[in-house]
C-alpha positions as CSV (number, residue, x, y, z in Angstrom):
1,M,-1.7,-1.0,-23.5
2,I,0.0,2.9,-23.7
3,S,-0.9,5.1,-26.4
4,G,1.7,6.4,-28.8
5,T,1.9,10.2,-27.6
6,L,1.8,8.7,-23.8
7,F,4.6,6.5,-24.7
8,A,6.6,9.2,-25.8
9,V,6.2,11.1,-22.9
10,I,6.9,8.3,-20.6
11,L,10.1,7.2,-22.9
12,S,11.8,10.8,-22.7
13,V,11.4,10.8,-18.7
14,C,12.3,7.4,-18.1
15,I,15.7,8.1,-20.4
16,I,16.4,11.0,-18.2
17,L,15.8,9.1,-14.7
18,G,17.7,6.2,-16.4
19,A,21.0,8.3,-15.9
20,S,21.8,7.6,-12.9
21,G,19.9,4.0,-12.5
22,P,19.7,0.8,-14.8
23,V,20.0,2.5,-18.5
24,P,19.1,-0.8,-21.3
25,L,20.8,0.2,-24.5
26,Q,19.4,-0.8,-27.8
27,S,20.6,-0.6,-31.4
28,L,17.8,1.0,-33.2
29,I,17.6,-1.0,-36.6
30,V,17.9,-4.6,-36.7
31,E,19.3,-6.3,-39.7
32,R,16.3,-7.3,-42.4
33,V,15.1,-11.2,-41.1
34,T,13.4,-13.2,-43.9
35,E,10.4,-14.7,-43.3
36,G,10.5,-18.0,-41.7
37,H,14.2,-17.3,-40.4
38,T,15.5,-16.3,-37.2
39,A,15.4,-12.6,-35.3
40,Q,17.2,-11.9,-32.1
41,L,17.0,-8.6,-30.3
42,E,19.6,-7.4,-27.9
43,C,18.9,-5.1,-24.6
44,I,22.5,-4.4,-23.0
45,M,22.4,-3.3,-19.4
46,R,24.2,-0.7,-17.7
47,N,24.5,0.3,-14.3
48,A,22.7,-3.0,-13.8
49,T,23.3,-6.6,-13.5
50,V,21.0,-8.3,-16.1
51,T,20.7,-11.5,-13.6
52,H,19.5,-9.2,-10.8
53,T,17.1,-7.4,-13.1
54,D,13.7,-7.8,-13.8
55,I,12.9,-7.2,-17.6
56,H,9.9,-6.6,-19.3
57,W,9.5,-6.7,-23.2
58,Y,7.2,-4.2,-25.5
59,R,6.5,-4.2,-29.0
60,Q,4.7,-1.5,-31.2
61,E,3.4,-2.7,-34.5
62,P,3.2,0.3,-37.1
63,G,0.5,2.4,-36.6
64,S,-0.5,0.7,-33.4
65,H,0.1,1.3,-29.7
66,V,2.8,-0.2,-27.9
67,K,1.8,-3.9,-26.4
68,L,3.6,-5.9,-23.3
69,L,4.9,-8.9,-24.7
70,S,6.4,-10.5,-21.8
71,I,7.7,-10.0,-18.0
72,C,11.1,-12.3,-17.2
73,E,11.6,-11.7,-13.4
74,K,15.0,-12.5,-12.0
75,K,13.6,-15.3,-9.9
76,N,10.8,-16.6,-11.7
77,P,9.9,-18.1,-15.0
78,T,9.0,-15.7,-17.8
79,Q,5.2,-14.7,-18.0
80,W,4.1,-14.3,-21.7
81,C,0.9,-12.6,-23.1
82,P,-1.5,-15.3,-23.8
83,E,-1.7,-14.5,-28.0
84,L,2.2,-15.1,-28.1
85,T,3.1,-18.4,-29.2
86,N,6.6,-20.2,-28.6
87,R,8.2,-18.8,-31.3
88,I,9.5,-16.2,-29.1
89,W,11.4,-16.6,-26.0
90,F,13.6,-15.1,-23.6
91,S,17.2,-15.4,-22.6
92,R,20.0,-13.8,-20.6
93,D,23.4,-13.1,-21.7
94,P,25.6,-12.4,-18.7
95,S,29.2,-12.4,-20.9
96,R,27.5,-9.4,-22.8
97,N,25.3,-8.2,-19.6
98,S,22.0,-8.3,-21.7
99,A,18.9,-9.7,-22.2
100,L,18.0,-11.5,-25.7
101,L,14.4,-11.8,-27.6
102,T,14.5,-14.4,-29.7
103,I,11.9,-14.7,-32.3
104,T,12.0,-18.1,-34.3
105,N,10.1,-18.7,-37.7
106,V,9.9,-14.9,-38.2
107,Q,6.1,-14.0,-39.5
108,P,5.0,-10.9,-41.1
109,N,3.1,-10.0,-38.1
110,D,6.1,-9.7,-36.3
111,T,7.2,-6.6,-37.6
112,G,7.5,-3.8,-34.9
113,V,9.4,-1.7,-32.8
114,Y,10.7,-3.6,-29.6
115,Y,11.4,-2.1,-26.5
116,C,13.1,-3.4,-23.2
117,S,11.9,-2.0,-20.1
118,V,13.8,-2.2,-16.7
119,Q,12.5,-1.0,-13.2
120,G,8.9,-0.9,-14.5
121,G,9.6,2.5,-16.9
122,I,13.1,2.7,-17.9
123,Y,13.0,1.8,-21.3
124,G,15.4,1.5,-24.4
125,S,15.4,3.3,-27.6
126,G,13.4,0.6,-29.5
127,S,14.9,-2.0,-32.1
128,L,13.2,-2.3,-35.3
129,L,12.2,-5.3,-37.0
130,F,11.3,-5.6,-40.8
131,L,10.7,-8.6,-43.1
132,N,12.3,-9.3,-46.2
133,S,10.1,-11.0,-49.0
134,T,11.7,-14.1,-50.8
135,N,9.1,-13.5,-53.9
136,G,7.3,-10.1,-53.8
137,P,7.8,-6.5,-54.0
138,V,11.0,-4.9,-53.2
139,L,11.0,-1.1,-51.7
140,L,13.9,1.0,-52.3
141,Q,14.7,4.1,-50.4
142,S,17.7,6.4,-50.3
143,P,18.6,6.4,-46.2
144,S,18.8,10.6,-46.4
145,L,16.7,13.0,-47.7
146,G,18.8,16.3,-46.8
147,R,18.0,18.7,-44.8
148,V,14.8,20.7,-45.6
149,T,14.5,24.4,-44.2
150,E,11.1,25.0,-42.0
151,G,8.3,26.2,-44.5
152,Q,9.9,24.5,-47.6
153,T,8.7,21.4,-49.8
154,A,9.8,17.7,-48.9
155,Q,9.7,14.8,-51.5
156,L,10.6,11.4,-50.3
157,Q,10.7,8.7,-53.1
158,C,9.9,5.0,-52.8
159,T,10.6,2.8,-55.7
160,M,9.3,-0.7,-56.3
161,R,10.5,-3.4,-57.8
162,N,8.7,-6.7,-59.0
163,T,5.7,-5.2,-59.3
164,T,3.6,-2.3,-60.5
165,V,2.8,0.7,-58.5
166,T,-0.3,1.4,-60.5
167,H,-1.9,-1.6,-58.8
168,T,-0.5,-1.9,-55.4
169,D,-1.8,0.2,-51.9
170,V,0.9,1.8,-50.2
171,H,1.3,3.0,-46.9
172,W,3.4,5.5,-45.2
173,Y,4.8,5.8,-41.8
174,R,7.1,7.9,-39.6
175,L,9.6,6.8,-37.0
176,S,9.4,10.0,-34.7
177,P,12.9,11.3,-33.1
178,E,11.0,9.7,-29.7
179,H,11.6,6.3,-31.7
180,I,7.5,6.1,-31.9
181,M,6.4,4.6,-35.4
182,E,3.2,6.4,-36.3
183,W,0.9,5.9,-39.3
184,V,0.7,9.0,-41.7
185,L,-1.5,7.8,-44.3
186,T,-2.7,5.1,-47.0
187,H,-3.0,5.6,-50.7
188,P,-4.8,2.8,-52.0
189,G,-4.7,2.4,-56.0
190,N,-8.4,3.0,-56.4
191,V,-9.9,4.9,-53.6
192,S,-9.0,8.3,-51.9
193,T,-6.3,9.1,-49.8
194,Q,-6.5,8.1,-46.2
195,W,-5.0,10.2,-43.2
196,S,-4.0,9.5,-39.8
197,P,-5.7,12.0,-37.3
198,E,-2.4,13.2,-36.4
199,F,-1.3,14.4,-39.9
200,N,-3.0,16.8,-42.5
201,K,-3.3,17.0,-45.9
202,R,0.4,18.8,-46.3
203,F,1.4,15.4,-46.7
204,Q,0.4,14.2,-50.3
205,P,1.1,10.8,-51.8
206,F,1.4,10.2,-55.7
207,R,2.5,8.0,-58.0
208,D,5.2,8.0,-60.6
209,S,4.6,5.2,-63.1
210,S,7.4,6.3,-65.4
211,N,9.9,4.9,-62.6
212,N,7.5,2.6,-60.7
213,S,7.8,4.8,-57.7
214,F,5.6,6.1,-54.8
215,I,6.3,9.8,-53.8
216,L,5.1,11.4,-50.7
217,N,5.2,15.3,-50.6
218,I,5.4,17.1,-47.6
219,T,4.3,21.1,-48.0
220,D,5.2,23.9,-45.5
221,V,7.4,21.4,-43.5
222,Q,7.7,21.8,-39.4
223,P,9.9,21.0,-37.0
224,N,7.7,18.2,-35.9
225,D,7.8,16.9,-39.3
226,T,11.3,15.5,-38.3
227,G,11.6,11.6,-38.5
228,V,12.4,8.7,-40.5
229,Y,9.7,7.9,-43.2
230,Y,9.2,4.4,-44.5
231,C,6.8,3.0,-47.0
232,S,5.1,0.0,-47.3
233,V,3.3,-2.3,-49.2
234,W,1.1,-5.9,-48.5
235,E,1.1,-4.5,-44.4
236,W,4.4,-6.2,-43.7
237,I,6.8,-5.1,-46.5
238,Y,8.9,-1.9,-45.8
239,G,11.6,0.6,-47.5
240,S,14.5,1.2,-45.6
241,G,13.6,4.8,-44.7
242,S,14.4,7.9,-45.7
243,Q,15.4,10.5,-42.9
244,L,13.9,14.1,-43.0
245,I,15.7,16.7,-40.9
246,V,13.9,20.1,-40.7
247,D,16.4,22.9,-40.2
248,T,14.4,25.9,-38.1
249,E,14.5,29.6,-40.2
250,E,16.0,32.0,-38.3
251,R,13.9,35.3,-38.1
């Protein structure tokens, strides 16, 4: 199990090292999948042949650590982590020189960022898997927040449909530029806000019942606040994310 901070360092180093060796390419965001349907994640190989390359798959659940899912060696059967079921399986597509991870009957706990890895330490940039709810809340976020100057205040809005914000706990997550999904805070409906140890009270959540929205204010924004922020309810229903880019003020 790899911590989020350590994984960010490893990922940065391995992307550099991978420039002259195998390079696994992943699309950042996977199209949302409805619960019970099938998701397929692709990892395209550059500078190597997928049929002659050992491939590892990892998953990072929101607010958790990166965990190994499977090891697929070029000559041996796939080795799976004990907690996985036969809903998840691995394959190779030689025509596209890619590795595929297929998840059937997608469930809420399949939500997360999936990474492919080669040579024991060269990682793809990760693919996000989110679920659509068939009869639950729907969270709406604008995809871009626009640029905010360092030291100013940023405000992110997440509008909810099919239920009211006043009776719903909301969680906020940040996908960092290193593609690490970090838990920011939880704003329950009737108790005090709970912050991640990595974040502080510059991050303040509010509810706007007039338009049924969750609000996240970030005061005195800093360059390391840059990322894509996601609101979440029911632990597995997510908005589409709002990007925050912090411009450094020249002094």
